[in-house]
C-alpha positions as CSV (number, residue, x, y, z in Angstrom):
1,M,42.7,231.9,47.2
2,P,41.4,229.9,50.2
3,V,38.6,227.5,49.4
4,S,35.3,228.4,51.2
5,L,33.3,225.2,51.7
6,A,29.5,224.9,52.1
7,P,28.0,224.6,55.6
8,R,26.3,221.3,55.1
9,P,26.8,218.1,53.1
10,F,24.6,216.9,50.2
11,Q,22.0,214.7,51.9
12,P,18.5,215.3,50.6
13,P,15.5,213.5,52.1
14,G,15.5,209.8,51.3
15,T,19.2,209.3,51.8
16,I,20.0,205.9,53.3
17,P,21.0,206.2,57.0
18,P,24.7,206.1,57.5
19,A,24.8,203.0,59.7
20,Q,22.7,201.1,57.2
21,L,24.8,202.3,54.3
22,A,28.0,201.2,56.1
23,R,26.5,197.7,56.6
24,D,25.3,197.5,53.0
25,L,28.8,198.5,51.7
26,G,30.8,196.6,54.2
27,V,32.7,199.8,55.3
28,S,33.1,201.6,58.6
29,E,30.7,204.3,59.7
30,E,33.8,206.6,59.7
31,A,34.1,206.1,55.9
32,V,30.5,207.0,55.3
33,A,30.6,210.0,57.6
34,L,33.8,211.3,55.9
35,A,32.4,210.8,52.4
36,R,29.2,212.6,53.3
37,S,30.9,215.5,55.2
38,A,33.6,216.1,52.6
39,E,33.0,217.9,49.4
40,V,33.2,215.0,46.9
41,V,33.7,216.4,43.4
42,D,33.9,213.9,40.5
43,L,35.6,215.6,37.5
44,H,33.9,213.4,34.9
45,V,30.5,211.7,34.9
46,D,28.8,210.7,31.7
47,T,25.2,210.2,33.0
48,F,23.8,212.5,30.4
49,I,24.7,209.8,27.7
50,P,22.1,207.2,28.9
51,H,19.6,210.0,29.6
52,R,20.0,211.3,26.0
53,L,20.1,207.9,24.3
54,W,17.2,206.1,25.9
55,G,15.7,208.4,28.5
56,Y,17.4,207.1,31.6
57,D,16.2,209.3,34.4
58,P,19.0,210.4,36.7
59,L,16.6,212.1,39.1
60,R,15.1,208.8,40.4
61,R,16.7,205.9,42.2
62,H,17.8,202.9,40.0
63,R,18.9,199.5,41.2
64,R,22.3,198.8,39.5
65,A,24.2,199.4,36.4
66,L,22.8,198.1,33.1
67,L,25.0,195.0,33.0
68,G,25.7,194.4,36.7
69,R,28.4,197.0,37.0
70,A,29.4,197.6,33.4
71,F,28.9,200.5,30.9
72,F,25.8,202.5,32.1
73,G,23.4,203.0,35.0
74,H,26.1,203.8,37.6
75,L,24.7,207.1,38.8
76,D,21.5,208.7,39.8
77,L,20.8,211.6,42.1
78,P,19.6,209.5,45.1
79,R,22.5,207.2,45.0
80,M,24.9,210.1,44.5
81,A,23.5,211.6,47.7
82,D,23.9,208.2,49.5
83,G,27.6,208.2,48.6
84,G,28.2,211.9,49.3
85,L,28.8,213.0,45.7
86,S,28.0,216.7,46.1
87,S,29.3,218.0,42.8
88,A,30.4,216.7,39.4
89,M,31.5,217.7,36.0
90,W,28.6,216.5,33.9
91,S,29.9,215.8,30.4
92,I,28.1,216.4,27.1
93,T,29.6,214.1,24.4
94,T,28.9,214.5,20.7
95,N,29.2,211.8,18.1
96,P,32.4,212.7,16.2
97,F,31.2,211.0,13.0
98,R,28.5,213.6,12.5
99,T,29.3,216.4,10.1
100,A,30.8,219.6,11.6
101,R,27.4,221.3,11.4
102,G,25.7,218.3,12.8
103,R,28.0,218.2,15.8
104,W,27.3,221.9,16.5
105,R,23.6,221.5,16.2
106,A,23.7,218.4,18.4
107,L,25.7,220.3,21.0
108,L,23.3,223.1,21.1
109,A,20.3,220.7,21.4
110,N,22.0,218.8,24.1
111,L,22.8,221.9,26.1
112,D,19.1,222.8,25.9
113,R,18.1,219.3,26.9
114,F,20.5,219.3,29.9
115,Q,19.1,222.6,31.1
116,K,15.6,221.1,31.0
117,L,16.8,218.2,33.1
118,V,18.1,220.6,35.7
119,A,14.9,222.6,35.6
120,R,12.9,219.4,36.3
121,S,15.1,218.6,39.3
122,D,13.2,221.0,41.6
123,G,16.4,222.6,42.8
124,R,18.2,219.4,43.5
125,L,20.6,220.2,40.6
126,E,22.1,223.6,40.0
127,I,24.5,224.6,37.2
128,C,27.4,226.5,38.5
129,G,29.7,228.5,36.3
130,D,32.1,229.8,38.9
131,H,33.2,229.1,42.5
132,A,30.8,231.7,44.0
133,A,27.9,230.1,42.3
134,W,29.1,226.7,43.5
135,R,29.3,227.9,47.1
136,A,25.7,229.3,46.9
137,A,24.4,226.0,45.4
138,R,26.0,223.9,48.0
139,A,24.7,226.2,50.8
140,R,21.2,225.4,49.5
141,G,22.0,221.7,49.6
142,A,21.9,221.3,45.8
143,H,24.2,219.0,43.8
144,A,26.5,221.5,42.0
145,V,26.7,220.7,38.3
146,L,29.8,221.8,36.4
147,L,28.9,221.8,32.7
148,S,31.5,220.2,30.4
149,I,32.1,219.2,26.8
150,Q,33.7,215.9,25.8
151,G,35.4,216.5,22.5
152,A,35.8,220.1,21.5
153,N,35.4,219.2,17.8
154,A,31.7,219.7,18.6
155,L,32.5,223.4,18.1
156,D,34.0,223.0,14.7
157,A,31.1,224.7,12.9
158,A,30.4,227.3,15.7
159,P,30.5,230.8,14.2
160,D,33.1,232.0,16.7
161,G,34.4,229.0,18.4
162,W,34.2,228.9,22.2
163,R,32.6,232.4,22.2
164,S,29.6,231.0,20.4
165,L,28.5,228.9,23.3
166,P,25.1,230.1,24.5
167,D,25.8,229.3,28.1
168,P,28.9,231.0,29.6
169,R,28.7,228.5,32.5
170,V,30.3,225.8,30.5
171,L,33.4,225.2,32.5
172,R,35.7,222.9,30.6
173,A,36.3,220.8,27.4
174,T,38.5,218.0,26.4
175,L,40.2,219.2,23.2
176,V,39.9,215.8,21.6
177,H,38.2,212.5,22.5
178,L,38.7,209.0,21.1
179,T,39.3,210.3,17.5
180,S,41.7,212.9,16.2
181,S,40.1,216.0,14.9
182,R,40.9,219.3,13.2
183,L,42.1,220.5,16.6
184,G,44.7,217.9,17.3
185,A,45.5,214.2,17.8
186,T,44.0,211.7,20.2
187,S,46.0,209.4,22.5
188,S,43.9,206.4,21.3
189,P,45.1,203.9,18.7
190,A,43.1,206.0,16.2
191,A,46.1,208.3,16.2
192,A,47.8,205.9,13.8
193,L,45.4,207.2,11.1
194,R,47.0,210.6,11.3
195,R,50.6,211.4,10.4
196,D,50.7,214.8,12.0
197,R,50.0,214.5,15.8
198,H,50.5,218.3,16.5
199,L,47.9,220.7,17.8
200,T,46.6,222.5,14.8
201,A,46.2,226.2,14.3
202,A,42.5,225.8,15.0
203,G,43.4,223.9,18.2
204,R,45.7,226.7,19.3
205,R,43.0,229.3,18.6
206,L,40.6,227.3,20.7
207,V,43.0,227.1,23.6
208,E,43.5,230.8,23.5
209,Q,39.7,231.4,23.4
210,M,39.2,229.0,26.4
211,N,41.9,230.9,28.3
212,D,40.1,234.2,27.5
213,A,36.9,232.6,28.9
214,R,38.8,231.2,31.9
215,A,37.6,227.7,31.0
216,F,39.5,224.5,32.0
217,V,41.5,223.1,29.2
218,D,41.2,219.3,29.7
219,L,44.1,217.2,28.7
220,A,42.5,213.8,29.0
221,H,42.5,211.8,25.8
222,I,45.1,214.0,24.0
223,H,48.2,212.7,22.2
224,P,51.5,213.4,23.9
225,V,52.6,215.6,20.9
226,S,49.4,217.7,21.0
227,F,49.7,217.7,24.8
228,D,53.1,219.4,24.6
229,D,51.8,221.9,22.0
230,V,49.0,222.9,24.5
231,L,51.7,223.7,27.1
232,D,53.3,226.1,24.5
233,V,50.2,228.1,23.9
234,H,48.3,227.8,27.2
235,D,48.3,230.8,29.6
236,R,50.3,229.3,32.4
237,T,48.7,231.5,35.0
238,Q,45.6,229.3,34.6
239,P,45.4,225.8,36.0
240,L,45.4,222.9,33.4
241,I,43.4,219.8,34.2
242,A,43.1,216.1,33.2
243,T,39.7,215.1,34.4
244,H,39.7,211.3,33.9
245,T,42.9,209.3,33.4
246,G,45.2,206.7,34.9
247,V,49.0,207.1,35.2
248,D,51.7,205.3,33.2
249,G,53.8,205.0,36.3
250,V,51.4,202.3,37.6
251,R,50.0,200.9,34.4
252,P,51.6,201.8,31.1
253,H,48.7,202.4,28.6
254,W,47.9,204.7,25.7
255,R,45.2,206.2,27.8
256,N,47.4,207.1,30.8
257,L,49.6,210.1,31.6
258,S,53.4,210.0,31.9
259,D,55.2,211.4,35.0
260,A,56.3,214.4,32.9
261,Q,52.7,215.2,32.0
262,L,51.6,214.9,35.6
263,R,54.2,217.4,36.6
264,A,53.4,219.8,33.8
265,I,49.7,219.9,34.9
266,A,50.7,220.3,38.6
267,D,53.1,223.1,37.7
268,T,50.1,225.3,36.6
269,G,48.3,224.6,39.8
270,G,46.0,222.0,38.1
271,V,44.8,218.6,39.1
272,I,44.6,215.1,37.7
273,G,41.4,213.1,38.2
274,I,41.8,209.4,38.4
275,I,39.4,207.3,36.4
276,F,37.5,204.2,37.7
277,S,38.0,202.1,34.6
278,T,39.7,198.8,35.3
279,A,41.0,198.7,31.7
280,F,43.3,201.6,32.4
281,L,44.1,201.0,36.1
282,A,44.6,197.3,36.8
283,R,48.2,196.1,36.7
284,P,49.5,192.5,36.8
285,G,49.7,191.5,40.5
286,G,48.0,194.7,41.6
287,P,44.7,195.3,43.5
288,R,41.6,193.9,42.0
289,D,39.2,196.3,43.8
290,G,38.9,200.0,44.3
291,A,42.4,200.1,45.9
292,M,43.6,200.3,42.3
293,V,42.2,203.9,42.1
294,V,44.1,204.9,45.3
295,E,47.3,203.3,43.9
296,H,47.1,205.7,40.9
297,M,46.4,208.6,43.2
298,E,49.4,207.8,45.3
299,H,51.6,207.8,42.3
300,V,50.3,211.3,41.3
301,E,51.2,212.4,44.9
302,R,54.7,211.1,44.6
303,V,55.4,212.7,41.3
304,A,53.3,215.9,41.3
305,G,52.4,216.5,45.0
306,R,49.3,215.9,47.1
307,D,47.6,219.1,45.8
308,A,47.4,217.6,42.3
309,V,45.2,214.6,43.2
310,A,41.5,214.5,42.3
311,L,39.0,211.9,41.2
312,G,37.3,211.6,37.8
313,S,35.4,208.4,37.6
314,D,34.0,208.3,34.1
315,L,31.0,206.5,35.5
316,D,28.2,206.0,33.0
317,G,30.9,206.4,30.3
318,A,30.8,202.8,29.0
319,I,33.5,201.7,31.5
320,V,33.8,198.7,33.8
321,P,34.6,200.0,37.2
322,P,36.3,198.0,40.0
323,P,33.8,195.5,41.5
324,D,33.3,197.5,44.7
325,L,32.9,200.9,43.0
326,W,29.8,200.1,40.8
327,G,27.9,203.3,41.4
328,G,27.1,206.5,43.2
329,E,26.6,204.9,46.6
330,C,30.1,203.5,46.6
331,Y,32.3,206.6,47.2
332,P,32.6,205.6,50.9
333,R,34.3,202.4,49.7
334,L,36.9,204.6,48.0
335,V,37.3,206.4,51.3
336,Q,37.7,203.1,53.2
337,H,40.5,202.1,50.9
338,M,42.2,205.4,51.7
339,L,41.8,204.9,55.4
340,D,43.1,201.3,55.2
341,R,46.2,202.7,53.5
342,G,46.8,205.2,56.3
343,W,45.6,208.3,54.7
344,T,44.8,211.2,57.0
345,E,41.5,213.0,56.9
346,D,43.0,216.2,55.4
347,R,44.6,214.1,52.7
348,I,41.4,212.3,51.9
349,R,39.4,215.5,51.8
350,G,41.9,217.0,49.4
351,A,41.7,214.1,47.0
352,L,37.9,213.9,47.1
353,G,37.4,217.5,46.1
354,E,39.3,220.2,47.9
355,N,42.3,220.1,45.6
356,F,40.1,220.7,42.6
357,L,38.0,223.4,44.4
358,R,41.2,225.3,45.1
359,A,42.0,225.3,41.3
360,F,38.4,226.2,40.5
361,A,38.4,229.2,42.9
362,E,41.6,230.3,41.2
363,L,40.3,230.0,37.7
364,R,36.8,231.3,38.2
365,P,36.3,232.9,41.6
366,G,33.0,234.6,40.7
367,D,31.5,237.5,42.7
368,G,31.1,236.0,46.1
């Protein structure tokens, strides 16, 4: 299905003028103009974590990250507008060390709290459960929120799994996070605590329920054995996704995906979002700035095709980003790195959001 884009970029009142932002960031006005005119979709932001833990307000402008550029404070709505970030998968993460009932209660409470944040935004944020709703939100100039769950073990005590979610607009979930669960095994070193790394029967049932709901099954964080099991049970007519990851072909790491995994996702029409975490991207002798993100994107292109490339920063997710990608205003710097490496405008627009939007329109077209 062709992707229908909104008629105007996300630039509410108060956005820094493009020439000034170009000077502030040390980039060309072309990079700023392209970031702001493109549909920039970040497949994983964790800005709800600082909001939930200490009341960080993402609706007002902040100066910088909590520790310069580390961990939290990367994003707020004004700076996202400055940088052209028009849509994002906002993640709701639940403490895995709670009891199963505690995780379910926390997820329900956090969904309610997130909806209240959106209501307080005076229309600047809109939750979109399908592509038609996304188009309508963008036509109104809103930042389109795609609700997501980080760690589907938050649903362990739900009466009927995915079907128990009170908001059908929840669009995706990572099956596991940094710990293994009753669903399957994590890719993190915590996998050593578990002998069986396969997707469990409960994990298979959840994948089937997510397929029934046409929700994105997110393969970030999952162990390679559980990854392969998902491929066996997943409805291959629906695109798979890995929202925030690096690639082994550039930097071998337990957090990164192999070439075979990249191809498996692309074969379903899905996309791979490249993370901004230097811990997973930086290689010996490689770039020390945001060019490392583009380097991983280019590897995805070589292995899985240009249509498979996306971005999934993990900003506000306790990461340390490259020194020039510290926050929401910095997406034009990523564009500048692409321009400097000879990327065409169509190629840039695809990686920034259009590749994902094609998969989104295929999975959940909506009524429009």
